[in-house]
C-alpha positions in Angstrom: 74.7 75.2 49.3 74.5 71.4 50.0 71.6 72.0 52.4 69.8 74.0 49.7 70.3 71.3 47.1 68.9 68.6 49.4 65.9 70.8 50.3 65.2 71.3 46.6 65.2 67.6 46.0 62.8 66.9 48.8 60.5 69.6 47.5 60.6 68.1 44.0 59.8 64.6 45.2 57.1 65.9 47.5 55.5 67.9 44.7 55.5 64.8 42.4 54.1 62.5 45.0 51.4 65.0 46.0 50.5 65.4 42.4 50.0 61.7 42.0 47.9 61.5 45.1 45.7 64.4 44.0 45.1 62.8 40.6 44.1 59.5 42.1 41.4 61.3 44.1 40.4 63.4 41.1 40.0 60.4 38.8 37.9 58.5 41.3 35.4 61.4 41.6 35.5 62.0 37.8 34.8 58.4 37.0 31.9 58.3 39.4 30.5 61.4 37.6 30.7 59.6 34.3 28.9 56.6 35.6 26.2 58.7 37.3 25.6 60.9 34.3 23.8 58.0 32.6 21.7 57.2 35.7 19.0 59.9 35.6 16.2 57.6 36.7 14.1 58.6 33.7 15.0 56.0 31.1 17.3 56.4 28.1 17.2 59.4 25.7 16.8 58.3 22.1 20.1 59.9 21.0 22.2 58.4 23.8 24.2 55.4 22.5 25.7 54.7 25.9 22.4 54.4 27.8 20.9 51.0 28.4 17.7 50.7 30.3 18.3 47.0 30.9 21.8 47.6 32.4 22.2 45.8 35.7 25.3 47.5 37.0 27.8 47.7 34.2 31.0 46.9 36.0 32.5 44.9 33.1 35.4 47.3 32.7 36.4 47.4 36.4 39.3 45.4 37.7 39.3 43.0 40.7 36.0 41.3 39.8 35.4 38.6 42.4 33.8 36.3 39.8 37.1 35.9 38.0 39.9 33.7 39.0 42.6 35.4 37.0 43.5 37.0 33.7 46.0 37.2 30.9 47.5 40.1 29.2 49.8 41.0 26.3 51.0 43.5 23.8 53.7 46.0 23.2 57.4 45.1 23.1 58.0 45.3 26.9 60.9 47.7 26.3 59.6 50.7 28.3 58.5 54.0 26.8 61.3 56.5 27.4 64.5 55.0 26.1 68.0 55.7 27.4 69.0 55.1 31.0 66.1 57.0 32.7 63.9 53.9 32.6 66.2 51.5 34.4 64.8 52.2 37.9 61.2 52.6 37.0 58.5 50.0 36.0 57.2 51.0 32.6 55.2 47.8 32.0 51.9 49.5 32.9 52.0 51.0 29.4 52.9 47.9 27.5 49.7 45.9 27.9 47.1 45.9 25.1 44.9 42.8 25.3 43.5 41.8 28.7 41.1 38.8 28.8 39.6 37.3 31.9 37.8 34.0 32.4 35.4 32.9 35.1 36.0 29.5 36.8 33.6 27.7 34.4 34.0 29.9 31.3 35.4 28.6 28.2 35.3 32.0 26.4 37.1 35.0 27.9 35.8 38.5 28.5 37.6 41.6 27.3 38.8 44.1 29.9 39.8 47.6 28.9 43.3 48.5 30.0 44.3 50.5 32.1 41.7 49.2 34.6 40.2 52.7 35.1 39.4 53.0 31.4 35.7 52.7 30.5 33.5 53.1 27.5 31.5 56.4 27.8 34.4 58.4 29.3 35.2 61.9 28.0 38.6 62.7 26.5 39.5 64.7 29.6 38.6 61.8 31.9 40.8 59.5 29.8 43.6 62.1 29.9 43.4 62.1 33.7 43.7 58.3 33.8 47.0 58.6 32.0 48.0 61.6 34.1 47.8 59.4 37.2 49.8 56.5 35.7 52.5 58.9 34.4 52.8 60.5 37.8 53.3 57.1 39.4 56.1 56.2 37.0 57.8 59.6 37.2 57.9 59.7 41.0 60.2 56.7 40.7 62.3 58.5 38.1 62.6 61.7 40.2 63.9 59.6 43.1 67.0 58.5 41.0 67.6 61.7 39.1 70.1 64.3 40.3 68.5 67.7 41.0 69.3 70.3 38.3 69.0 70.2 34.5 68.0 66.5 34.5 65.1 67.1 36.8 64.0 70.0 34.6 64.2 67.7 31.6 61.9 65.3 33.4 59.5 68.1 34.2 59.3 69.0 30.5 59.0 65.3 29.4 56.2 64.6 31.9 54.3 67.7 30.8 54.6 66.9 27.1 53.4 63.3 27.6 50.4 64.4 29.7 49.5 67.0 26.9 49.3 64.4 24.1 45.7 63.3 24.4 44.5 66.9 25.0 46.5 68.4 22.1 45.6 65.6 19.6 41.9 66.0 19.9 40.4 66.1 16.4 36.8 66.9 15.5 35.2 65.3 12.5 33.1 68.2 11.5 32.3 69.1 7.9 35.8 69.5 6.6 38.0 66.6 5.5 41.1 65.7 7.5 44.5 64.2 6.6 43.3 60.8 8.1 41.1 60.2 5.0 44.1 58.9 3.0 45.5 56.7 5.8 44.7 53.4 7.4 42.1 54.9 9.9 39.8 55.9 7.0 36.5 54.2 7.6 36.8 54.3 11.5 34.8 57.6 11.7 32.3 59.7 9.8 31.8 63.5 9.3 29.1 65.7 10.6 27.9 63.3 13.3 29.6 64.7 16.4 32.5 62.3 16.2 36.0 63.0 17.4 39.3 61.3 18.1 42.4 61.6 20.3 45.8 60.0 20.1 48.5 58.7 22.5 52.0 57.6 21.4 54.4 56.9 24.3 57.1 55.5 22.0 56.8 51.8 23.1 55.6 50.4 19.8 51.9 51.0 20.6 50.0 54.0 19.2 46.5 54.3 20.8 43.6 56.1 19.1 40.4 56.9 21.1 37.2 57.5 19.2 34.2 59.4 20.6 30.6 60.1 19.9 29.6 63.4 21.6 32.9 63.2 23.5 32.1 59.8 24.9 34.5 56.9 24.2 33.1 54.1 22.1 36.1 52.6 20.3 39.9 52.2 20.9 42.1 51.5 17.9 45.7 50.3 18.9 48.4 50.1 16.3 50.8 47.5 17.7 54.2 46.9 16.1 54.8 43.3 15.1 58.2 42.2 16.3 60.2 39.6 18.1 59.5 39.6 21.8 56.0 41.0 21.5 53.0 38.9 22.7 51.5 39.4 19.2 54.5 38.1 17.5 55.8 39.0 14.0 52.8 38.4 11.8 49.1 38.6 11.6 48.9 34.9 12.0 50.8 34.9 15.3 48.7 37.8 16.5 45.5 35.9 15.9 46.9 32.8 17.5 47.8 34.8 20.6 44.4 36.4 20.9 42.8 33.0 20.3 44.8 31.5 23.2 43.5 34.2 25.5 39.8 33.8 24.5 39.8 30.1 24.1 37.8 30.2 20.9 38.3 30.7 17.2 37.5 34.1 15.8 35.1 35.0 13.0 37.2 35.6 9.9 36.2 38.6 7.7 37.7 39.2 4.3 38.3 42.7 2.9 35.3 44.3 1.2 36.0 47.8 0.0 32.4 48.5 -1.0 31.4 48.0 2.6 34.4 49.9 4.0 36.3 46.9 5.2 39.8 47.7 4.1 41.7 44.8 5.8 41.4 41.1 6.6 40.0 40.9 10.1 39.6 38.4 13.0 36.7 39.2 15.3 35.6 38.0 18.8 32.5 39.1 20.7 31.9 38.6 24.4 28.4 40.2 24.6 29.6 43.6 25.6 32.8 44.3 23.7 33.8 43.5 20.1 37.5 42.8 19.6 38.9 43.0 16.1 42.4 42.4 14.8 43.2 44.0 11.4 45.9 42.6 9.2 48.3 45.4 8.5 51.2 43.1 8.3 52.6 45.0 5.2 53.2 47.9 7.6 54.6 45.5 10.3 51.5 46.4 12.4 48.5 44.6 13.8 45.6 46.8 14.6 43.8 45.8 17.9 40.4 47.4 18.0 38.0 47.4 21.0 34.4 48.5 20.3 31.4 49.1 22.5 29.0 46.6 21.0 25.9 48.6 22.1 27.1 51.6 20.1 28.2 49.6 17.1 24.6 48.2 16.8 23.3 51.8 16.6 25.7 53.2 14.0 23.2 53.4 11.2 21.0 55.7 13.3 23.9 57.6 14.9 25.6 58.4 11.6 22.7 60.3 10.1 24.9 62.5 7.9 26.2 60.5 5.0 29.2 61.4 2.8 28.2 63.2 -0.4 29.3 61.8 -3.8 31.0 64.7 -5.6 30.3 63.1 -9.0 26.5 62.5 -8.3 24.0 64.4 -10.4 21.8 66.8 -8.4 18.3 65.5 -8.1 16.8 68.7 -9.5 19.0 68.4 -12.6 18.2 64.7 -13.0 14.5 65.5 -12.9 14.8 68.1 -15.7 17.0 66.0 -17.9 15.0 62.8 -17.4 13.6 61.4 -20.7 9.8 61.8 -21.1 7.4 59.3 -22.5 8.1 58.9 -26.2 11.7 60.0 -26.0 14.5 57.6 -26.7 16.0 56.4 -23.4 
């Protein structure tokens, strides 16, 4: 019976490790596919917001750039994502970073790096899910090593499966029907009838990440980060802005709320020529929103969002024409 138990443990660890190795290979090939999909050699289609004919390589989101001497990162509460005693022998910090800024040797202003390092604008929701599959596999291999075989390993199996399913299950299409998001803080981050969608990831570490897509291609990440003691962003919008400023080395552009223009919160904004970083003041909810936007797509929003929301109180043009006063009538 003892031999059987040890054999089962070895099989479980071997399966988890093999799974992690497979996903690393899968992600590498998938990311290559995403990059090559835009490189058709025939110029940019008019409707493709991610295509840039002047692109000279586009490695801005990769890690390990030789031109940079180092970086800084922050976000989350550093407390791990699973709670209880399971996390004590595993490094959960890979999920706790939000803002990563790197500077060249002579640069005064930093450059935003999407995190995790494999994450890139233009990825599909499935490609993003596989990035997190790989990271979760790496963390859970360590957890399996210290977990007795039996009900606890089965619980880990279920926990891992559920966390991997989040992005895939949460996929929401913004078609022609309204969603429950319209009455929440994300209202204004998307439009209907323009092939937009969203997915969500909440690993329970005080960071809720929302991925926004055009034609299933990532163009915006909206992180809700809990403001609290011990977090790099601090306990207020002011401390969050100060932290981001310390990373960039420059003051942000301040933007006041303008509800007529769809700006619902006070904002601080930085631009590095590729990525727009915005911090939204949601201090009343003990949250700072940290938003990463592909600047090339942002500039094309007026043409990408061809379908505009209809005003239900507006008078139909045909009715307006019939009821319009004619010459000589009192207006």
